[in-house]
BABA-805891 format. One record per residue: residue in three letters; x, y, z of N, C-alpha, C, O in turn. Coordinates in pm, whole numbers, padded with zeros to 5 digits, always signed. Atoms other than C-alpha are relative to their C-alpha. Layout:
BEGIN
alaXYZXYZXYZXYZ
...
***
This chain:
BEGIN
unk-00085-00001-00109+03944-06903-01207-00056+00224-00004-00110+00294-00089
unk+00054-00114-00086+03874-06545-01018+00085+00121-00071+00207+00107-00075
unk-00092-00141+00027+04001-06181-01164+00084+00033+00068+00052+00009+00185
unk-00067-00047-00129+04270-06046-00976+00037+00164-00065+00033+00194-00185
unk-00083-00183+00039+04415-05634-01002+00064+00029+00068+00060-00024+00179
unk-00093-00049-00063+04643-05479-00892+00042+00123-00001+00094+00177-00099
unk-00062-00185+00008+04726-05117-00788+00113+00027+00101+00136-00062+00182
unk-00111+00055-00006+05041-05005-00675-00027+00046+00144-00106+00133+00182
unk+00022+00020-00097+05077-05061-00360-00050-00084+00089-00012-00091+00206
unk+00098+00134-00044+04830-05355-00283+00047-00109-00029+00123-00122-00125
unk+00032+00128+00043+04807-05696-00273-00149-00042-00037-00228-00015+00054
unk+00134+00049-00006+04472-05840-00402+00018-00129+00040+00121-00193+00022
unk-00010+00122-00037+04337-06157-00237-00131-00044-00124-00199+00032-00193
unk+00135+00045+00075+04071-06374-00430-00138+00066+00021-00189+00103+00127
unk+00118-00096-00064+03763-06206-00481-00115-00085+00163-00098-00200+00203
unk+00048+00058-00107+03532-06285-00172-00171+00000-00024-00236+00105-00031
unk+00157+00043+00060+03160-06429-00263-00057+00050+00133-00040-00025+00229
unk+00112-00045-00106+02926-06218-00001-00120-00103-00031-00164-00090-00145
unk+00084+00056-00010+02667-06465+00048-00145+00056-00029-00180+00125+00066
unk+00175-00042-00006+02263-06373-00061+00056+00083-00079+00034+00182-00008
unk-00022-00168+00042+02403-06075-00283-00026-00102-00134-00096-00057-00224
unk-00001+00012+00123+02442-06343-00556+00145+00045-00083+00163+00023-00203
unk-00124-00062+00073+02786-06185-00643+00133+00046+00043+00164+00109+00144
unk-00179+00015-00065+03180-06205-00644+00058+00134-00007+00058+00195-00113
unk-00046-00147+00026+03352-05857-00530+00165-00050+00023+00187-00161+00073
unk-00098-00019+00034+03688-05829-00566+00058+00055+00176+00010+00157+00224
unk+00021-00076-00162+03838-05788-00143+00168+00015-00061+00221-00047-00153
unk-00169-00051+00035+04221-05638-00167+00045+00018+00204-00019+00061+00299
unk-00034-00036-00114+04453-05648+00135+00095+00127-00019+00163+00122-00122
unk-00068-00135+00012+04629-05303+00163+00143+00022+00100+00168+00033+00220
unk-00194-00002-00023+05036-05279+00163+00004+00124+00055-00052+00196-00029
unk-00040-00074-00012+05127-04986+00360+00107+00069+00002+00142+00118+00109
unk-00091-00037+00070+05408-04858+00164+00012+00122+00047-00104+00163+00061
unk-00058-00160+00041+05564-04482+00206+00071+00021-00107+00188-00015-00114
unk-00065-00011+00126+05647-04398-00109-00006+00178+00008-00116+00232-00005
unk-00001-00125+00036+05737-04030-00120-00067+00091+00110-00050+00095+00232
unk+00058-00090-00125+05515-03762+00015-00210-00087+00003-00320-00035+00020
unk+00150+00076+00019+05205-04086-00031+00010-00110+00021+00102-00183-00014
unk+00000+00165-00033+05091-04398+00102-00101-00080-00076-00222-00061-00061
unk+00074+00082+00084+04958-04639-00129-00140-00056+00049-00115-00060+00169
unk+00115+00025-00034+04611-04752-00053-00091-00073-00060-00077-00106-00178
unk+00129+00038+00074+04281-04901-00110-00096+00163+00031-00056+00252+00107
unk+00064-00105-00005+03980-04630-00161-00066+00030+00142-00113+00144+00132
unk+00014-00024-00116+03876-04622+00216+00081-00060+00126+00049-00124+00226
unk-00136+00034-00116+04223-04661+00402+00054+00132+00032+00114+00133+00140
unk-00075-00109-00030+04348-04294+00393+00008+00032+00139-00087+00004+00212
unk-00006-00061-00152+04467-04145+00732-00061+00128-00003-00035+00201-00099
unk+00011-00117-00065+04300-03849+00906+00059+00118-00107+00182+00120-00101
unk-00036-00075+00098+04343-03561+00610+00081-00032-00097+00164+00048-00140
unk-00020-00010+00108+04426-03726+00349-00089-00073-00071-00162-00149-00006
unk+00079+00021+00096+04244-03814+00035+00032-00105-00150+00129-00099-00226
unk-00010+00158+00075+04200-04144-00194+00047+00091-00130-00037+00181-00144
unk+00001-00055+00106+04357-03987-00540+00098-00113-00120+00220-00127-00109
unk-00058+00104+00054+04424-04279-00829+00090-00137+00105+00203-00182+00085
unk-00052+00091-00058+04477-04540-00567+00105+00050+00117+00145-00042+00188
unk-00078-00008-00103+04699-04379-00322-00064+00139+00095-00156+00215+00065
unk+00068-00104-00103+04638-04137-00023+00114+00067-00029+00224+00014-00042
unk-00026-00145+00039+04739-03741-00106-00049+00049+00079-00160+00032+00129
unk+00107-00139-00085+04723-03436+00095-00102+00063-00100-00088+00069-00222
unk+00093-00094+00095+04438-03240-00038+00064+00165-00067+00127+00258-00017
unk-00066-00093+00093+04522-03008-00309-00006+00177+00122-00068+00217+00220
unk-00067-00088-00116+04680-02698-00157+00002+00022+00106-00024+00130+00159
unk-00004-00009-00148+04738-02827+00181+00173+00062-00019+00265+00054-00101
unk-00134-00012-00058+05016-02687+00360+00110-00097-00014+00076-00211+00016
unk-00047+00185-00052+05288-02958+00363+00213+00064+00043+00321+00005+00055
unk-00146-00085-00075+05613-02701+00486-00018-00061+00146-00130-00093+00188
unk+00001+00022-00151+05719-02799+00864-00020+00064+00056+00007+00182+00032
unk+00036-00097-00125+05590-02687+01174+00119-00009+00050+00208-00047-00027
unk-00099-00029-00142+05832-02644+01461+00033-00133-00022+00140-00164-00073
unk+00007+00141-00103+05761-03011+01581+00082-00102-00124+00146-00207-00116
unk-00035+00112+00137+05840-03131+01203-00053-00033-00078-00010-00050-00192
unk+00089+00038+00035+05505-03235+01163-00069+00087-00120-00008+00186-00160
unk+00030-00110+00160+05301-03067+00834-00052+00041+00085-00068-00020+00191
unk+00091-00043-00023+05080-02765+00895-00119-00074+00041-00166-00069+00154
unk+00163+00064-00010+04742-02985+00831+00008-00052+00073-00109-00059+00109
unk+00035+00150-00087+04776-03249+01067+00028-00132-00082-00013-00242-00045
unk-00035+00092+00096+04917-03451+00767+00109-00112+00067+00107-00132+00188
unk-00116+00057+00016+05220-03680+00743+00134+00064+00073+00146+00176+00024
unk-00140-00091+00000+05583-03543+00895+00098-00001-00117+00152-00100-00167
unk-00091+00022+00077+05789-03411+00659+00110-00039-00023+00171-00015-00127
unk-00116+00090+00027+06065-03620+00724+00016-00041-00054+00131-00054-00093
unk-00018+00127+00094+05962-03870+00505-00035-00159+00085-00053-00261+00020
unk+00041+00079-00076+05882-04106+00790-00127-00030-00010-00200+00069+00004
unk+00175+00024-00034+05533-04249+00799-00005+00019+00188+00083+00031+00273
unk+00047+00030-00110+05344-04264+01102-00009-00112+00065-00052-00214+00011
unk-00005+00138-00041+05389-04509+01361-00101-00103+00007-00084-00224+00023
unk+00099+00090-00043+05047-04615+01391-00027-00049-00131-00092-00152-00113
unk-00013+00017+00132+05050-04660+00989+00055-00100+00005-00012-00171-00069
unk-00060+00089+00070+05281-04935+00980-00013-00110+00124+00026-00225+00103
unk+00027+00134-00133+05200-05152+01332-00012+00083+00150-00039+00203+00163
unk+00014-00068-00108+05194-05071+01669+00080+00066+00096+00186+00003+00094
unk-00115-00071-00034+05399-04839+01885+00047-00050+00182-00010-00081+00286
unk-00044+00018-00158+05578-04895+02192+00015+00105+00068-00030+00215+00035
unk+00003-00124-00111+05677-04697+02506+00077+00155-00062+00067+00272-00024
unk-00154-00121-00006+05981-04487+02342-00108+00077-00123-00081+00194-00150
unk+00115-00020+00152+05676-04434+02016+00071-00090-00165+00037-00080-00283
unk-00058+00067+00118+05894-04659+01793-00137-00062-00072-00245-00069-00014
unk+00145+00135+00052+05630-04889+01566+00088-00126-00041+00184-00137-00116
unk+00016+00122-00004+05633-05227+01608-00059-00089-00130-00176-00104-00166
unk+00012+00031+00154+05695-05402+01263-00165-00119+00053-00195-00167+00162
unk+00112+00105-00031+05340-05634+01197+00049-00113-00012+00019-00165-00120
unk-00082+00141+00052+05540-05956+01202-00029-00103+00165-00030-00065+00282
unk-00008+00071-00079+05495-06290+01377-00070-00107+00012-00078-00184+00108
unk+00081+00107+00048+05267-06508+01185+00037-00020-00103+00126+00049-00153
unk-00055+00052+00130+05279-06717+00866-00109+00131-00098-00131+00099-00215
unk+00063-00080+00066+05065-06412+00736-00050+00149+00082-00052+00149+00205
unk-00020-00132-00095+05012-06058+00869-00142+00087-00093-00207+00052-00192
unk+00073-00133+00054+04792-05737+00794+00038+00111+00081+00130+00092+00161
unk+00001-00085-00115+04790-05458+00986-00145+00139-00044-00147+00196-00153
unk+00072-00112+00030+04471-05180+01023+00038+00135+00016+00030+00190+00126
unk-00019-00139-00027+04589-04818+00915-00052+00080+00090+00013+00165+00151
unk+00109-00100-00078+04276-04663+01103+00051+00006+00123+00061+00115+00180
unk+00030+00027-00113+04349-04844+01418+00131+00008+00057+00153+00063+00165
unk-00124+00043-00022+04717-04950+01402+00009-00134+00055+00120-00171+00095
unk+00038+00149-00042+04600-05302+01507+00102-00093-00080+00146-00049-00186
unk-00083+00120+00102+04819-05622+01362-00062-00101+00026-00109-00135+00135
unk+00098+00164+00019+04653-05952+01250+00116-00075+00000+00217-00034-00058
unk-00107+00107+00062+04872-06250+01253-00089-00158+00019-00149-00210+00114
unk+00065+00098+00031+04746-06545+01097+00077-00128+00042+00192-00132-00002
unk-00088+00130+00008+04879-06888+01194-00034-00085-00084-00129-00145-00035
unk+00033+00092+00078+04836-07105+00930+00069-00137+00009-00004-00236+00000
unk-00090+00116+00042+05157-07381+00917+00015-00008+00102+00113-00082+00108
unk-00005+00088-00116+05134-07439+01286-00096-00075+00016-00204-00036-00027
unk+00040+00103-00083+05004-07756+01456-00166+00039+00037-00177+00022+00159
unk+00121-00049-00064+04642-07641+01524-00033-00034+00116-00007-00142+00167
unk-00040+00008-00137+04574-07575+01838-00153+00029+00101-00234+00118+00076
unk+00115-00067-00084+04297-07556+02113-00075+00109-00005-00034+00190-00088
unk+00039-00167-00038+04099-07253+02198+00105+00073+00073+00169+00173+00043
unk-00118-00025-00168+04324-07235+02545+00107+00028-00097+00145+00145-00105
unk-00110-00011+00020+04602-07299+02343+00087+00094-00107+00202+00134-00124
unk+00022-00132+00125+04539-07066+02054+00054+00132+00074+00157+00197+00054
unk-00063-00103-00089+04546-06811+02317+00098-00002+00085+00149+00105+00116
unk-00160-00004-00044+04848-06922+02499+00087+00072-00120+00154+00172-00094
unk-00077-00015+00060+05006-06890+02189+00002+00145-00062+00100+00199-00112
unk+00042-00204+00035+04865-06498+02101+00133+00056+00089+00233+00116+00052
unk-00052-00088-00110+04991-06417+02481+00162-00029-00024+00233+00066+00005
unk-00153+00021-00024+05357-06559+02443+00079+00082-00123+00201+00073-00130
unk-00045-00070+00129+05407-06326+02094+00063+00122+00107+00027+00167+00216
unk-00056-00110-00078+05636-06069+02189-00008+00136-00132+00019+00113-00251
unk+00110+00023-00091+05479-05824+02200-00095-00036+00004-00153-00026-00105
unk+00079+00058+00007+05205-05994+02333-00146+00038-00128-00171+00138-00195
unk+00159-00031+00103+04841-06045+02114-00116-00072+00099-00093-00139+00199
unk+00095+00071-00063+04535-06163+02234-00040-00066-00157+00031-00058-00257
unk+00024+00096+00128+04304-06408+01960-00090+00133-00012-00113+00232+00056
unk+00058-00129+00066+04113-06204+01744-00133+00078+00047-00230+00002+00057
unk+00141-00100-00009+03818-05922+01825-00030+00026-00127+00050+00044-00219
unk+00026-00085+00109+03604-05807+01585-00090+00034-00009-00188-00040-00004
unk+00114-00059-00086+03392-05543+01638-00066+00102-00142-00109+00216-00125
unk+00034-00086+00109+03295-05408+01283-00014-00061-00149+00061-00158-00152
unk+00036+00047+00133+03203-05506+00921+00145+00095-00093+00172+00055-00207
unk-00116-00024+00029+03499-05336+00825+00144-00071+00094+00252-00062+00036
unk-00042+00103-00056+03686-05543+01043+00026-00123-00042+00130-00188-00049
unk+00002+00145+00044+03584-05836+00926+00048+00034-00173+00126-00051-00215
unk-00042-00012+00115+03651-05724+00577+00151+00028-00048+00200+00021-00161
unk-00164-00004+00011+04022-05658+00639+00025-00127+00035+00093-00186-00049
unk-00059+00129-00022+04073-05979+00792-00030-00161-00104+00026-00270-00110
unk+00046+00166+00071+03853-06225+00534+00080-00015-00073+00120-00131-00071
unk-00086+00033+00135+04078-06196+00240+00090-00153+00016+00106-00250-00057
unk-00053+00123-00039+04282-06424+00469-00030-00075+00017+00056-00160-00001
unk+00038+00158-00098+04149-06684+00608+00003-00167-00116-00011-00285-00083
unk+00042+00116+00046+04132-06904+00312-00146-00053-00035-00240+00007-00086
unk+00102+00038+00020+03898-07171+00316-00053-00096+00136-00139-00184+00146
unk-00046+00107-00139+04002-07303+00704-00091+00103+00088-00103+00224+00070
unk+00014-00047-00103+03839-07228+00990+00083+00051+00097+00168-00031+00129
unk-00079-00058-00145+04010-06999+01300-00071+00054+00141-00160+00134+00169
unk+00042-00063-00120+03983-06968+01632-00012+00166+00030+00091+00232+00043
unk-00040-00107-00083+03907-06647+01754-00045+00026+00136-00061-00065+00218
unk-00016-00028-00186+03854-06453+02105-00104+00004+00047-00096+00055+00159
unk+00116-00011-00043+03464-06485+02152-00035-00144+00069-00022-00257+00022
unk+00017+00168-00051+03354-06748+02422-00128+00052+00082-00132+00162+00139
unk+00087+00033-00148+03032-06826+02651+00037-00078+00064-00029-00182+00069
unk-00022+00146-00101+03237-07035+02910-00046+00059+00130-00085-00028+00208
unk+00063-00089-00036+03121-06765+03121-00122-00046+00088-00127-00105+00196
unk+00128+00038-00024+02760-06794+03132-00090-00047-00162-00130+00022-00256
unk+00113+00095+00104+02556-07013+02879-00036+00086-00093-00112+00169-00044
unk+00080-00104+00117+02467-06801+02529+00003+00118+00074-00103+00176+00049
unk-00083-00133-00018+02619-06483+02698+00135+00010-00082+00238-00039-00035
unk-00142+00024+00117+02896-06454+02416+00094+00155+00068+00042+00254+00121
unk-00102-00146-00072+03192-06170+02538+00143-00045-00050+00165-00166-00043
unk-00126+00012+00040+03566-06143+02397+00059+00006+00144+00030+00090+00229
unk-00089-00027-00037+03823-06240+02594+00038+00083+00102+00054+00065+00223
unk-00098-00096-00032+03980-05896+02602-00092+00059+00072-00076+00181+00083
unk+00095-00088-00096+03670-05809+02843-00079+00151-00128-00157+00215-00057
unk+00039-00039+00113+03553-05572+02491-00158+00006+00027-00232-00087+00059
unk+00208+00040+00020+03166-05517+02483+00032-00057-00180+00104-00021-00273
unk+00052+00085+00115+03026-05784+02220-00071+00073-00074-00184+00035-00041
unk+00132-00052+00036+02805-05568+02019+00035+00022-00121+00005+00138-00147
unk-00012+00045+00155+02901-05643+01652-00023-00143+00004+00040-00189+00099
unk-00008+00137+00007+02830-06000+01593-00035-00021-00171-00092+00062-00242
unk+00051+00040+00137+02791-06188+01246+00023-00170-00003+00098-00230-00081
unk+00035+00159+00028+02705-06570+01308-00111-00047-00143-00214-00003-00194
unk+00070+00091+00097+02609-06811+01049-00165-00010+00046-00195-00055+00157
unk+00122+00047-00026+02226-06828+01031-00010-00162+00064+00021-00265+00004
unk+00043+00103-00105+02116-07081+01353+00122-00026+00099+00152-00120+00172
unk-00134+00070-00122+02443-07022+01538-00022+00147+00065-00067+00244+00005
unk-00069+00120-00024+02534-07000+01777-00144-00114+00095-00242-00070+00156
unk+00072+00077-00008+02345-07290+01865+00020-00128+00097-00050-00229+00105
unk-00057+00135-00098+02560-07510+02144-00047-00153-00030-00118-00218+00047
unk+00055+00103+00075+02511-07816+01909+00130-00129+00111+00243-00122+00161
unk-00051+00125-00124+02603-08150+02133+00051+00012+00061+00052+00130+00096
unk-00067-00042-00164+02813-08185+02435+00044+00160+00040+00081+00201+00150
unk-00017-00196-00039+02860-07768+02414+00128+00052-00061+00242+00011-00041
unk-00077-00080+00063+03028-07545+02216-00046+00168+00011-00142+00230-00034
unk-00023-00068-00067+03167-07256+02408+00101+00110-00105+00113+00227-00069
unk-00113-00081+00066+03423-07095+02158-00054+00047-00143-00115-00023-00225
unk+00019-00045+00126+03379-06894+01879+00134-00019-00121+00254-00006-00099
unk-00072-00023+00126+03520-06924+01505-00012+00091-00107-00110+00165-00115
unk+00053-00108+00132+03557-06724+01175+00005-00149-00102+00094-00231-00081
unk-00029+00110+00092+03501-07002+00886+00036+00092-00138-00040+00184-00170
unk-00031-00084+00106+03658-06850+00581-00058-00063-00084-00135+00021-00130
unk+00116+00029+00119+03463-07059+00309-00115+00058-00017-00185+00046-00118
unk+00108-00106+00000+03204-06806+00424-00011+00131+00002-00117+00191-00012
unk-00039-00115-00009+03344-06508+00454+00006+00039+00066-00007+00161+00056
unk-00058-00027-00144+03429-06492+00787-00147+00021+00077-00149+00115+00156
unk+00128+00030-00103+03054-06563+00956+00084-00079+00091+00194-00132+00072
unk-00030+00042-00106+03057-06676+01302-00023-00105-00013-00083-00127-00118
unk+00072+00105-00018+02997-07037+01413+00051-00025+00204+00154+00031+00241
unk-00100+00012-00130+03074-07148+01840-00011-00191-00082-00076-00266-00155
unk-00082+00177-00012+03265-07501+01857+00006-00040+00145-00037+00011+00249
unk-00056+00060-00134+03390-07702+02110+00128+00033+00014+00217+00026-00071
unk-00129-00101-00019+03656-07523+02284+00114-00096-00005+00224-00040-00001
unk-00133+00100+00011+03907-07879+02258-00013-00054-00104+00029-00168-00122
unk-00074+00062+00092+03878-07896+01927+00107+00096-00039+00135+00192+00032
unk-00112-00054+00021+04161-07773+01743+00023+00057-00170-00012-00014-00264
unk+00078-00107+00093+04157-07498+01464+00134+00084-00049+00208+00119+00043
unk-00062-00156+00047+04383-07231+01267-00029+00120+00071-00148+00150+00075
unk+00027-00108-00105+04403-06930+01495+00044+00135-00035+00136+00133-00117
unk-00024-00134+00035+04423-06512+01472+00033+00035+00112-00036-00003+00207
unk-00007-00043-00081+04595-06338+01691-00011+00167-00027+00045+00219-00123
unk-00005-00156+00014+04534-05963+01719+00101+00101+00120+00119+00060+00235
unk-00105-00069-00080+04781-05703+01887-00043+00151-00023-00035+00208-00132
unk+00046-00137-00023+04654-05367+01986+00040+00079-00023-00013+00186+00005
***
């Protein structure tokens, strides 16, 4: 059985096996819960102006916590009203209200960007286009996951279990020229060795493999898998 550990305000997933290193490292899911004057955190997710102390994001020692005229902290940190910044809890709508990171069978938000990731595990598997239609139909709308960094990979990987999941990468427009369906530049890649290979009759849509720690593979767009939506 894999060891598990708990830090106040966090849920820890099973350790993530990093291929090639021969070691098992614990991977945590972060639950951003406002508790008094601090956010629960892991060592790498404190908002700007905060530092991680005993597993919690706290203002630096000696920071001025008195409210400015606009109700924000004078050190640029959290509002003194006791309410968390909207970007820390999910997306922000036009009136400035936070949109809860909800809508899938599982979810996680990125405290540094406010992006929300929704995992559709218990729905009937869909084709790549069907999965994207499902993301677009959410309220607020979302799109199939785009992955731009190792940090983003580490955030979503513990939620994948051992399944394959559609993401938003495709070379449908130009063979072997992979791009994100959102138009974002595809500069970070995480392909499994030997991929993409356009095997068989053609593989033009990308997946994340849960059993390899979120490595990428190309698959037939008509195949059906679970899917991950991202709400910017």
